N, C-alpha and C positions, 0 to 999 in steps of 0.2 A: 612576480607578486601573486600571492594566492587570491583566488576569486573571493568576492565578498560573501558568497553563500557558504563557503567551506567552514568557517568558524562556527556559525550556528549549528550546522549539521554535526560537526565534531562535538559540540557541546551537548547535543542530544544523545550521542553515543556515550559520552562520558557520564551523563546523567543516568543512563541505563546501568552502567557499571556501578555507579554509586548506590543505587537503590537495592542492589543485590546484597549490600552489607547491612541493611536495616529492614525492619518489618514495616514497610511503607503503609500498610493497611491502617495502622494505628495513628498515623500522623497526617493523613490526607487533608483534613481540615486546616491544619497548620500550614501545609504546603500550599494549599489553595489561597489562603490569606497572604502568604509570603509572595506568591506569584502576582497577586493583584497589586500589592504594595510595590513590587519590583517594576511592574508595568507602568504604574503611575509615575514612579521615579524616572523611568526611561523616557516617558513623554515630557516630563518636566525638564530633564537635562537636554533633550533634543531642542526644546523651545528656547530655554534660557542660556544654554551654554553653546550649542551648535547653531543657534539662530535659525531654527526651522521657522518658516514664515507663518505657518498655521498649526494649531493643535491637531487638525485633521491630518496634515502631512506626517506629523510625528506618530499619530495613531496608525496610519497606513504602514509606516516603516516598522512599527512594533508588530503589527499583524504579519508582515513579511518574515521578520526574524522568528516570531513564535511558530509560524508554519514550518520554517526550515528546521527549527529545534525539534518540533514534533515529528518531522520526517525522519530525522536522524535517530530519534528515540524509537519510532515504529520500526524502522529498518533493522536496527540493532536487536530489538526484541524478536522480530520474525526470524532473523538469521540464528540467533541464540536458541530459541525454542525449537526451531525446525531441525537443527543439526548438532547442537552442543548441549542441550538440556539433559539433566540426569535421567529423565524419563524417556529419552528419545528411542531407546531400544524396544520399548513395549509396543506391540502391534495395535493398530487402530486407524481410523480415518485420518487423512492428512490434516484436515482442518482442526481436528481434536488436539493436534500437537501444539497449536498456537495458543489455545485457551480452552479450558482453565489449566492451571498448573498442578493439578492433583491427579492421583490415580485412584479410581474406584474399583474395589475388589469385590466381586460377587462370589466369594467362597467363604464357607463357615470357618475354615481354619484361620482366616485373617482377623476374626473378631477380637479374640483375646490378645494377640500380639500388638495390634494397632491400638487397642484400648489402653495398653500400658505405656504408649508413647505420649509425649507432651501435647497438650491441646493446641489447636491452631489459633490464629489471630481472630477467627470468627467469633470465638467466645468473648473476646475483649472489645468488640466493636461498639458495645453499648456505652462505653466510657473509656477514654484514653488513660484516666487516672486509676491505677491498680487499687488504690485505697477505697475507691467507691464501687468496686466490683463485688458482686455477690459470691457466695460460696461456689456455686456452679460455674460462674464465669472466670474465677481467678485461675491464672496459669502458673502461679508459683506453688511448687510442691510443698515448701515449708509453710506458706500461708494456708494452703488447703488443709494440711495436716493439723495445724494449730486450731483452725476454726471448725474442723470436723469433730473434735473431741466432745464438746458439749452436745452436739447433735446425736452422736453415738449413744450418749447417756440418755438423752431425752427420748430417743426412739427405740430403746431397748424393749424386749418383750415385757419385762417387769414394769417399765414406765408406761407402756401402752395400756396395760391393764388398769392403771390408775386413772387413765383418761376415760374409762368406760362410762361412768355416769354422765359426763358432759357429752360424750358421743351419743349416748342413748337419748338424751334430751334433744339434741340437734336432729337426730334421725327421726325422732317422734314428731317434732314440729314439721319436718319435711314431708313425712307420710300423711300427717293431718292436713297439710295444705293441699296435697294431691287428692286426698279423699274429698275435701271440700270442693275442689275444682270439678271433681267427677260427681258431685251431688250424691255422695254415698254409694256409688256404683250405678247410679241411674243413667249416666252417659259416659261415653268413652273419653279418655284423656290422652292427649299427645304427650307422652312422657319425655320425648326429645326436647321439648321446650323447657321442661324442668331440669333435665340433666345438664342442659347448656349452662346453667348457673354455676356448675362445679368448675374446678380448675381444668384447663384445656386438655391436658393429657388424660385426666380421669374421665371427663365427659366424653371425649372421643372414644376411649376404650369401652365405656359403658354403652354408648350408642352402637358401636360396632358389635359388641357382645349380644345386645338385644336383637340386632339385625340377623346375626347368624343363628341365634336361638329360634327366631321366628321362621327362618328358612328350614330349620331342622326341628320340627315340633316334638319328635320323639325324644330328642336330647333335652328339650325344654321340660317335658313332663318328667323325665327321669331326674333332672336336677331339682325340680320343684318337689318331687316326692322325697328325695334324700334330705332336703332342707326342712321340709315339714316334719320329718321324723326327728331331726335334730332339735327343732324348736316347735314342740307340739302345741304351745300356747300362741302360735302365730307371731307376727312382728313384735308384739309387746314383750315376748319372752326372749328376744334376741339379746345376747351379751357377747362381747368380744372374747371373754374367757371361754365361754362355751363353744364358740366357733373355733378358737385355737385348739381346744381339746379335741373337738370333732375332726379337725384337719389332721392333727397328730395321730389320732386313732384310725385314720383312713375311712371315716364314716361318710365323707363327701368328696371322694376323689374327683368326681366330675366337675366340681367347682374350680379346682386348680386347672383342670384340663381345658375348661371353657376360657378361663382367663389367659392361659398360656397360648392356646390356639388363636385367640383373638389378637393378642399382641404379636404373634408370629405373622398372621395374615395382614393385619393392619397396624403396623408399629405406630405408637403415639408420637414418636420423634423420628420420622423417616429420613431425616437429613444425613444420618450415618455417623454423626459425631466426629468430624474431621480431626485428624491428628497430624503432627509433624514428626517424621522419622528422625532418629538420632544422626549425628554427623557421619558415623561409620555405616549408615544404612540399616536396613531391616530385612532379615531373612525369614520367610514364612514357608514352612514345610507343608506341602499339600499331600493329600491322601495318595495321589498317583506318583509320589516321589519326585515330582518336578518342583524344585524350590522356586519360590517367587522372591526375588531380591530387589528391594527398592533402594533408590539412590539416597545418599545421606542428605538430610535437611529438606527432603521433598515432602509434599503434602499427600496424604492418603486417607481413605476411609473405607470401612467395610460397609458395603451398600445393603443396609438392613431392609430396604424396600424390594430389592431384587433377589437376595438370598432366599427368602421364603418360597419363591417360585422356581428355585433352581432344582432341576430333577437330579443333579448330582448330590444334592443334600437331602432331599425328601422324596419319598415315593408318593406319586399323585399329590404334589405339593399344594394344589389349589382345592383339594377336597376336604 
């Protein structure tokens, strides 16, 4: 006769095999509620069917069974991730093989290939219902393609020019508020407090850009000079059309350089935008001709926080 502990342990091993077939990240709340209901039913059956003398006795037995199931699940996960996982052949610390289940690539060649892969479940964690996900979060290519069409029209160069009056009005109010806070230049204003009102990615990038410009005043003066030449009437003469024309003509090349360098050194979204490789894997050809081959269905990301400091990608990357 098999020992009483064997069945719960095997159940844990079977559960690990079952969750490989689904994206468990998206149904964790449902699983949690299901386990609570199952536990309550187990206690009820123990008391009313198997005549457990006390609810406490049934609860203790439930805890014993749950611990054995968890033991089987954990053991199966450790063995699988340590010796059989698709990413097992990549070098790294032993503990890194057990969690997480993704491969972070600090090479610039990985950015484009990984960006073309399907988004990971991280994007959909805000809501398990796909119909309630935003354009950025949706993982359906067909849904993304359909919902992207109106945005492509609304954010075209021609459409942006039509928003210029409203943009100027908003920018004007923003600058007037800063001027009022500074009493017309009589006292210093901490612009970080004002920039924080913007969207997080925009505010973070602007704050970092101002930080780097303050660290390199010669670049700040050069940028200020080129913008003053483009808008001789000061902030009141700013228009998006004039800025676009100036950028196209190469009148303010330093502006793009400051923005690009800021986003390189301090990415607004440093998480790396995790992706899931296709079933047949992903082959990334590196500059040193050493191909990087990821296992099918595995998680991966191009580490945009590490790549900017990689000396294989940039000369003096932090300067």
